[in-house]
N, C-alpha and C positions, 0 to 999 in steps of 0.2 A: 488545955491544947492551945488555950487564947496567947499562950504566950509563946510557945512555939508557932503559932500560927503569923504573931505580930515579928519574931525573930525571923523569920521566913520571909517576911514581907519586904525586910531589910535586904533581902539580897538577892529580892529575885529582880524581875526586867527592870533594867532601866528606862524603858517607858513600853508603855504598851503596844503589841507586836499587831501586825494583821493576823488575821486570825480565822478561824473557822470552824462553823458549826454544819451538822450532819445534817442539810438543808431538805426538807419535806422529801424525805426517802420512802420512793414506795417501790421498795428493791422487787423487782421480779427479775432471777435469775437462771440460765439453766448452770449445771452443775460445772465446779472449775475442779480443773483437775491438781493435783497437790503439783509443786513446780518447786521451787528454792530446797532443794535437796537437805540443806539442814533443817529447814523446818517440816521435816516428814519423817515418821516413825516408823518403823517396821512393825511387820504382826508380833513378833515376840517378844513379850514384855520383859523389860530392863536393858534389852539390846538397841543401842545406837548405830548406824552404820551408814556411811554413803555410798556403798560398793554399788554399781550398777545389780548387781544380782537383785536389790531390793526390790519382790511387787509391790508396785503404788495400784491399787485397785482405783480402777473406772467409779468418780462418786456419782452416782444416780440424780437427777433435780430432786431438787424437795420440793414438799408440796407449802411448807411453809411461806409465810410472806412478812417481809419485815417489815416491823410497825414504823410509822411516821417519825420520824424524829423532828423535832423545833427547829424551823431553819433559823437566821438571824440571832443573835443575841436580842434582838426586841422584840421578837415571837417567843421568845423560850420565858415559862411559865417562871416568873418570879414571885408568885403569890405561891405555889409549892413548898410544901414546908423544908428545913436542912434540916438532914436528917444529924443529930446529936449523938448519939449509942453507935456509932459506925466502927468506935475501939472497942468494943464490948463485941460484933458481931466477928471483926478482923482477929481480932487477939483469941476469940474462939479458935478458929479455923486453924491459927497459927502453933496453938498451943496442942493439937490434934493431928497437926503433920506430921510425917514420920521422917520430913526435911530441913533443917531449922538454918537461919541466916538469909533470910533476905532481908533484900533493899524494897522499900513501899514509901509511896507518896499518895496521898488520895487529897484532891478537893473541889470544890463546890465550883461547879464553872460556870456560875457567872458573878457569883461575889468574891473568886479566890480565896476565898477562906478554908485554911488546909482543915481534912476533917480527922488525918490519920498521916502521920509520919514515923516510921522507923529506917533507922542509916539512911536516911534518903539524900544525904552528901555525899555518899562514898562512891566514886568511879567505882564501874563495873565493866566486866566485857559484853556488850549488851544484843551482840549477832545482829542480825537482818532488824532490828529496831528502831539501826540506826540509819532504814532508809525513811525515817520519818523526820529526820534531819534534813537529808539529801531533797527530800520533796517537800519539804519548806521552804529553801532556798534556792528552788528550783520554781518552784512558783511567784515570790516574791522579786526574783532577781530576771528571770527569761520572761515571766509572763501567762497567764493559765492559755491565751487566745495566740501564741506564737506556735509556728511551723517549723521544720526543718527541712530544707531543699537539699534533692541529689538532681546534680544538675548536669548538664554535656557542652561542650565548647567546641568551635572548629575552629584551628588554625589553617586557613588557608595555604599560607606558604609551606606547609610539611601535607598538608592533606591529613591531618592528624584530627581524630576527635578525642578528648580527654574528659573519661568520666571521673567528676570528682562528688566526693563523699562529703555529705553535709550533717554529719550523726545522726539519721536515721538507722536506729538498728532494727529497726521493725519491717523492714521491707520487703514486700513480699517477692517472690521469685516471677511472677505471673503478671496479668492483667492490675490494678490499681481496682481497690474493692470501698469505694468510699462509705460503707456503714460499717467498717472494721475496725480495728487500732492495729495487731499485728496485719500488716498488709495491705495499710490502707493506700499507701504507695506502692506502685510496681514497677518492677523492670520490663515485666514486657513490654507494659504503657510508654514507659522511659524510652523505649529502643524504638519504637513506632515512632513516636512523637519525634524522637531524633531520625529517623530516616524521613521520615515528611518534611522539615526542613530540609535535610542534605538535598534531597529529590528537586526541591521547591529552588534550591542554588543548581540545579543540574550537577551533583556531584552523586557518583555512585560507587566512588573506590576508596578506602580510606583507609590509615591506618590507627589504631587503637590506645590511647595512654590512660592512666589511672594517677589521680589526684585525694592521699590521702594526707595530706599537708594540715589539714585542719586540727589534725591531735599533735603531737609532738611530743618528743622522749619515750621510754621504755611503755610496751603497750603490754605488759604483764605485773602486777605488782609484785615486790621479793616475799612478800608475810602470804602469799596464796599457794600453792601445793597444783603444780603443773597438772599432777595426775586428774585433777580435775576437771580438767578441759573434758576427759574423758566419760566423767561420771557425771556430764550435762552441767555443774556445777557454775562454771567461768568461762571465759573464752577470751582470747586476747582484745583489748579494745581498739577498735578501730572505727573509724567514721562512717564507715559504709559494711553493712553487711545485711543477710537474707535472716529473718524471724531468727533473731538474737545469736545467729552463728550456731543454730542446732541443726543437724544433719542427719537423714535419715526422714523416713516416714514418718509424719505427725498420729497415726495409729498404734504408734509402739507406745506400751507405758514408757519405757525409760530410752531416752535418745543421749545420744553423743554432742559434743558442740567440736566446731571446727577449729586447726590451731592457725588457721591463714582466712577468717572471714571474708576480708576485702577480697584480697584471690579469687576468691568460690564467686562472689560477688559480680566482677569483674569479668568471669568465665560467663556464667549467664546471661550476662548485658551483653558479652559479645555472640554467644550463640543466637540471641534474638534478633540484633542487628541483623544477622546475617537472615533469618527468616522475616525480618522486613524490606529484604531486597537490596542489602548493601552490600557491597564486596567489601572484605577485611583480607587487606592485606599486611604481610612482616608488620605481626603486631609486635609493638615492642616490650620487652619484656616490662611488669608495670614495676613503675619507679616505687611502687608503694608497699612495702611491708611496714604495716600501719607503721607513724610515726615521724618516716623521713620521707616518707612519700611524694613526690610533688611532680606536676604536667611536667610529662617530657622535657618540651621541646619549650617551656619558658617564657612563652613569647605572650606579653603582657596585649598584642593585637586580636590574640581569641576570644569570638562573639561565640555569646550563649546559644545555643539550637533549642535547646529543653531541660525541663526543669517537671519533677513530681515533689508533689507536701506531704510531710507526713500526718495523722493526726496532731489534735493541740496538746501541746506540752501537759495540758490537765488531764487529756486525755491516756498520754504518757504514763506520767506521775501513777496514774488511777492503775494501771497495770503493771508497774513496778510493784506497788503495794500489794495488791489483790495477790498476784502470782510470787509474790516476793522474788523479782525475777534481780539478780546480783548483775547480770549485764545492762539491764536498761539502768537499773542505778549508779553503775558506775557509769556509763555515756551520758546520765545526766549531770551528773559534778564534773566532765567535764565541760559539757554546756554552761553551768553556772560558772565556772571558773572564764569561760571565753564572755557571757554576759557582763561581767566586772574588768572586763578587757585584761586579764591576764591569758596566758596560755592555756590552750584545752591541753592538760595531762594529767597522769595518773599522781604526778608528783606536789602538782597546784591544784587538785581538786578537794582534798579535805580541809586545808586551809581556804581554800573559798569557800565550800561552802558555810565555814564558822564566819569567814569575814561577812554573810550576806547575813547570818542574824544576829553578828554582834550588834550593829544598831538599836538592835529593837531587845535584844535577850541579854545577860549575863550570863555566860558559857564560859566561865573561868576554869572552870573543875575539867570539861568537856577535852580530850585527846582522840585525833583520831586518822588512823593510817589509810582508811578506805572510805568509800560513800558507799560499801555494798553492807557491808558487817561483815564479811568473810574475814577480816583478820583479828586477832583476838587482841591486837594491839590498840585497838577500839576502847575507848573506857570513855564511857557516861554516867552520871547520878540519875536516879530516880527523879530527884527535884530538877535538873536541867531539862531532860523530857516532858516532865508532867510540867514546868513553865511553856515550855510549846504548845502543849496542846491545848493551855485553858486561856492561853494570849489568842488560839487558833478562834475559841466558842464565842469571842466578842469580836474577833475582828468585822471587816467589811470591803477586804480589799481581795486580790485574787488564792489569797490562803483560805479563802472563808469557806474553799469544800472541801479542807485536809481530812476531815474526822470521815464524810461521808467517803471520803475515796478509799479508806481501811476496812480491811476483811469484816463480811458481817455473822456474828456468832450463827452458828447451826445452818449458813449460807452459801457462803462465797469464799474460796480461795485457803487461804492455810487456815482461814478459821470455819471450814464445813462442817470438819467431824466434831468439831468443841461446842459446849455448851446445848446438842441437841436436844436433851431430856431435860432442859429446864426452860419452861413455858414462857416465862419473865427476863429471861438472860437470849434466849434465841431471838435472832432480829432488834435485839435493842444492844447488843454489846457490838463495837465496833472500835477495831483494837488490831495492832502490827505487832504478829509474833516475831518473836526471834530465839534462834536456836541452835547453839552448836553443841559438840558430843559432850561439853560439862556445864552449859549453858541454857536456860530458860528465861526467858522476858514478854513482858506482854504492857505494853502502852498503848490506851485510848481512850476511851468514854464508853457512857452507860446512860439510861434513862433509866431512875429507880421506880420502885412502886408506886410512890407517890406522886410520880414526873419531875423530880429534881435531875439536874444534867450534873452528872458526876464525871472526873475525869482521872484517870489514875495512872502509876506504871509500878510495875513489878518485875523485881531483879533479882537472878541470885546468879552466882558463877561458881567455878572450881567445884562443883557437883562432881559425886562420881559418879560412871558411869550409868551403874547398876542404878542407880535413885534418880535418875533424870527424870523418868515417867512419873515419878510419885513428887516431884519436884513439880512440875509442869500442873500435875492434877489439884497440888495445893494452890497454884496460881490459880486457877477454872475456879476452885472452890470459894476464895477472896471474889474474885469477881462478880459469882452467879448470888454470892449473900449479897454483895451491894443491888443488882439488879432485884433482887428479893426485898428491897430494904424499906421499913416504913419505919425508918429507924427514928419515930421521933421522942 
């Protein structure tokens, strides 16, 4: 194992990346319903589908509390024994597994020593584990405290108010909710502030325009299925949308997303502006079916009327990871590109995410087609994923909270119903799930029974669809073995 560790070290990070640790998490969470359709399994064993007919059951609020995890690396217990018999534990699980062919890498969180490695350098389709890269890039390049603004501007020469999308995919249709992430900024509040500003200028009647030029190019990746919009999996990626483009009542267990989210948000804003006392006349057709939309008048003399701001990027990143939300992840990818001075586009976002990490981590074997993990064309190795996770454990900048933002075993997000029967794993496993019809992945960190923090990535692709649940069980069994490991 020492030879493996040394060989991996030579291929590892070019320099230490800012990293993350799960910082003092007293996890208090109500139920989080399953979200990313590709991370949700139906009730029938051995069958995976993303048809809307799936019954996604409401998840009760758990009674268990997450265990506190050490905060920055300086607070980790370096005196806790390093597990030396991890290979025996993992090989036992794999030998009993009904599905073979996993790629695995497990490391000590502090020392970066490799404790187990198997096919760790082979790139595989990662599914939603891709979001770990996107989240890391967003925290590093945009910054955790940054907020996204949705604004209105007024051109007195044409008496036109322009609603400008600023990348907030979690706008609310009503008033702003300061305590929320989804709905932190509300279009009713923006309309009211806009009306107040217009009325202060004695303007009572305006035309409306829409500017979605923040994002360029196509708004729907060629690697996605158009039918997945109706399944609630994805929507056209536009810089203005309400509730990530979902349509219908939030009370429903399954909701589709919109084919034109910016246009829908524009319609809500128009209605709310009228309700705030402004007459809207001759509303021009929104210039903006995302990507080519621009301010209708193009007049540089327009002045800002009002704005509403999103939750912080850190909060949005956590939302994307816990809910495995493809739309939020794709928007974050576009924003990473913009933060690096590049156009915000689906074409450029994958390269922008890799570029954001390349100064710190060698990701030479990684290829991305999108930033959410929907595309089967994405290729990431267990080694590359674990490199980012381990680097996060010893970091002290914006990235330092990454692992704490991941779903918690038995408690939150796409891990709510996993690790529920293992008292050591529940509440101590923080990991991102990845599931497509033939793919299952899990990447994150776990505190072992001796108090040592371990990071891991487990991946398998090209699995027969009727064996995918067995593959996921093997993944969970390996991680549970780590959580229960007093492996001296």
